[in-house]
N, C-alpha and C positions, 0 to 999 in steps of 0.2 A: 480484405488486404491482410496479409500476414507478414509480420515482421520477425526475423530470425537472426540471432547472433550465433555463429558457428564456429567453434574451436578458437576462441579469442585468447591469444597470449599478448601480455604486455609486461615489459620490463623498463625500469629506470635505471640506467647504469648496470650495476650488478644485482640490483634488487628486483626480484621477480614478483610482480604485483598481481597479475592474472595468469591463470593456468588452464587453458583449454575450457574457458566458459562458453557454455551453449544453453540457449533456451529460445522459445518463441512466444509471440503474443498476437492476438488476432483482433480485427475490427469489432467493435461493439461489445468489447470485453475489457475488464481492468485486470492488470497483472501486478503482482507485489513482488518487488525486488528488495530482498531482506538481507541483513547481515549487521554484525557489530561494527562500531567505528573502526576503521582501518581494514576491514575485510576486502575492499575492492569495489564497493558500489559506485562511488563517485567516479572512479577510473573507468568503470564499465559504461556509465551514463556519458561521459566525455568521449569515449570512443564511438558510441552509439550515435552522438550528435555531431561527430566529425570535428571536435575540437582539437583532437590529435589522432594520429592513426595507431592501430594495432601493430605489434611486431609481426603477427600472423593471424590468420582467420579472416572471417567474412561478415559484413552486415548485409542482410538480404531483404528484399521486398518481393514477396510472391515467388521466391526461388531465384531471384536475379539480383545482382549487385545493386544497392540502392543509389538512386540518382538524387543527390541532395539539391539539385536545382528544381526538382519537380515535387519533392516530398517536404512538406512544411513541419517544423517542430515547434512545440510551445513548451517552454521549460520555466517551472517555478523552483528557483533554487531555495535551499534551507536558509542560507545567508542572504540578506537583502542585496539587491544588485542595482538599486536605483539611486539617483542623486537626490540628497536630503534637502539641498538649498535650492533646488529648481521647482518651477511650477509643474504641478502634476500632469496637466494636460498636455503641456508642451513636450515633456519627456515620453509620455505615452504615445503620442502622435509620432514622435521621432522614432520610437522603437518599432512601431507598426510599419513605418515607411522603410526602415532598414529590412524588414521582412517582406518587402515587395509592393506594399500597398500604396496607392495614389494618395496625395494628401487629403483630398476630399473624402475618399473611402476611409482613411484612417481616422479622420475626425468623426465621421459617423459612427464608425465601429467603436471607438473609444467611448464616445457619448453614450451609446446604447448599453455598453458594458457598465459604465459608472452608474447609469440609472438601474441596471439590473441588480447591482451590489449595493445599492442605496448610498452611493458616494458622489452623487451629482452636485451636491452643495460644496464639496471639497474641490472641485474641478480647478479652480484658479488659486489654490492654495500651495504652499511649499510642503513637501513631503515630511519634513521634520516637525511640522505642527500637529501631525496625526499621532493617535495611539499606535502601539505595536500591532493590534489586530486590524485596524484600518489600513496601515501600511502593507499588511499582508494581503488585503484585498485589492490595493492598488497594484501590488506586484503580480497578483493573479491576472489582472487585465493584460499586462505585457505578454502573459503566456497564451491568452485566448483571443485577443482583439484581431489577430491575422487569420483566424480560422484554420489553425492547423490540423493535419490529419493524425499527427502523433502527439500527445501531451504527456509530459514527465512532471510529475508532482513530487517534490522532495520535502518531506515533513510539512504537508499543505496546511495542517490544522494547528501548527505552532501559533500560539499567541491568540487564538480565537476563543472568544466566550461561547457558551453553549448556542446562543441565538445566531451568531455568525458562523459557527460551525454547521449549523443546520442548513444555512443558506449555502454554504459551500457544497455540502452533500448534495443539495438539490441541483447545483450548477454541474458537479461531476456526473451525476446521473443523466443529466441532459446530454452531455457530451458523449456518454456511453451509447445512449439511445440513438444519437445521431450517427453511430458508426465509427466514432474515432478509436483510436487505440489509446489507452490510458495506463501509464506505468506510475505506480505508487513506490516510493522509497520512504519508509517510516519505522520508527520504533513503538508507534501506538498500534498494537496489534488489533485493538478492537475495531479500528478503521479499516484495516486490510481484510480482516475477517468480513466485514460488512460489504466491502465493495468487490474483493478480488475473486475470480474464479480460479486462477492459478498463481502459484508462487514459485520463486526460487530463492534459495537461502545460500548466500555465498559465505563461505568460511576460508580465511587466509587464501583468497584469490581462486579458490575452486568452487564449483557448484556442489554443496552438500546435500541438497535436497531440491527436487524439482517435480512439479506436476499439479494436477487438478487438487484443490485443496479439499474438496469433499472426498475425493478417492484416498488422499493421504490419510485423512481421519479415519476413514472406513477400514483402512488396512491395519490399523492398530488392533491388537488382541481384545476382543470384546468380553473380558472376563472380570468387569467390575460394574456394580450397580451403584447408583446415586439414589439416595432415599430421603424425601422431605417429610417430616412428621413433627407434630407438636408434642409427642410423647416419646422421645428417643431413647430413655433410659433402658426401658424393657427390651428393646432391640439390641442395644449395645450389650446388655447382660446376657441375652440368649446367643448372640453371634460372637461374642467374646473377641478373641484376638483377630478375627477376620474383619471386625468392624471399626472403622476410624471416623473421626470427625473431620470434616472439610473446613476450610477457612470461612466459608459462609454459613457454617452451622448445619449443613446437610451431613448425612451419614454415607460413608463409602464402604461397600461390602465387597471383599475380594472373594471370587469364586474359585473352587478347585479347578474348573474349566469352562469354557464358554458354553458347553453342552447343558450345564446345569442352570442355565439362565432362566428359562421358563419355569422350571420347578421352584426355584427360590423366589421369583416373582410371585407366583401363586401362593406360596407359604406366607410371604409378607402381607399380601393383600388379605388373605383370609384370617389372619391372626393378630393384625396390628392396626393401629388407626394411621393410615397412610394418606398423605396429601398428593404426593407424587413419586413416581418411580421410573427410572430410565437407565439405559446402558450408558456408562461412562464414555464420552469421547474427549479426547484431549483438546484443550483450547490451542489456538495458534500460538499463544505465549508459551505453553507447555513444549509444543514442538520446536519452537525457536530456541528455547533453552536447551533442548536436547542436541539440536544439530549445529547450533552457533555458540554454545555455552563455553566451549574451549576452542582457542585458536590452534589448528593442527598443523 
């Protein structure tokens, strides 16, 4: 299954929010939708989920207009959307029924997910008795209990400790393996890098960068080397102004051109105590700052 947004425009009154937004995502892969606050991510997600229509453009599945009666969406919002004073099981079953499940199937699925997430003991509690992290896991059940084909996760790791973050990672990976389309929207770039094959960065309502994340990184000029060593001073002295120290203590050597990469690598290995040497590739955080650092 291929999900495609094609030339989406959206305005609220005279305020133009989205301008020609286009990207696609495929089954069995995760897609990262990135941008600063106010860039247009939430509006894009709401149009995708048919919360409100675009002024122009299309949302397509396999090249045809999406039929929202046949395609199920699961949405984990950044802001909590459940009722704090209500019993957890009652509202989880209620939301699953709203998505078309029978009562019996909804109860079975909700209980299965509560067990999967280690939350069965909280089944008959009120939501506001739980920690922020456990509330996040309950919110996740509403996104997954009805077995949707498209899952949208907005800041899914917010409030989770490392153990629960690992549990959520496993759940997300399972959904990807099952052939779901998973869209991430997050400012935690390490998670996007871990899961997403492709990304789109939205800046001021337009797609500033879109494509395969590996290819995006490879397209940067490969004219810097990152060197790890326990004896950095001699290298710093010998390479002088072309050598700087990175935030994590490694050395960054600027080459005159990518063509001298192998020659400099050999020189380093032959003459210094080197623990590791590699060509510098920008992190997703570096790329995000470059393309979304200024609202255009």
